C-alpha positions, 0 to 999 in steps of 0.5 A: 500500500503506497499510502497506508491510511493508519500509518501515523496511528498506534492502536492497543487491542485488548484480548489481542492474542486470539479471535476477534482481537487478533483479526483486528490487529491484522486488519490494522497492520494491513492499513499501516498502524503500529499495534500493541496487543494486550491480554492475560496470557503472555505466551499467547501474546508472544505467539500472536506477535510472532505470527503477525511479524511473519506476515507483516515484516518490518512493522511495529508490534508490541505486547503487554500482559494484563487482565482488563478486569484489574484496573491497576494492572491495566493502567500500568500496562497502558502506561508501558504501551505509551512508551512504545508510541503515543496512543491514538486508537483503542479496541476494547475487545477482551471478554468472557462468557457464561451459559446456564439457566438464570435461576441457577447462575451463581453470583460469582459467575455473574460478577466474573462476566461483568467484571471482564466484559463491562468493567474491563471496557470501562477501565480500557476506555477510562485509561486509554481515553485519557491518553488518546485525548492527551495525544490530540484525539483518536478513536476507541471501539468496543466489541459488543455483541448482537447479544446486547441487542437481543435476548439469548436463552441461558446467557443472561449475564453475557447479554446484560454485560454487552447491553451495558457496553453499548450504553457505556459507549453512548455516554463516553462518546457524548463526553469525549467527543469534545476532546476529539475522541470518537467512540463506537461499538460494533455488535457481531453475531456468532464468530468462530473463536476459542470463546464461542467454541462451546456454542458452536458445538 
């Protein structure tokens, strides 16, 4: 590509070691961006970076291990990522799920899904958004789900977390637009990833 449209951008992608996050990284690298992969498993991130480096020779790919459900760990990881290049794009992709009857859903499972999906997106937008605004603006995107728009039996926690993400996006966009930070979400259907393997089966 003679004039990559993202050549001056640096994107962080949470849950970047596999699935939708890795696909986002591949698309952004193809458009010339510098990319930082963030995830819980350093081994998975190393493998993802190696695979991407073989495909996109000479392009800058960074990794940082952290759990998006841990605000302090995430904030520290984003600070490390900022030393790689000024942050201008964030994709809040990290997520988890749970399937089971609502009346039998243990509160620990409910909290786990909410903490990763909804609070993790909040933490990502809060800390990445602060950096992006300080760098003159950019864009943030949450990977929500069609499950946030329509009911799915046995998936009350997941559906609720994704619906919360979409409302969070609207509110954050309303506030950060004046700081030149654009905020959106996308709502894919069922995508073949490690997380959704059980649903496909």
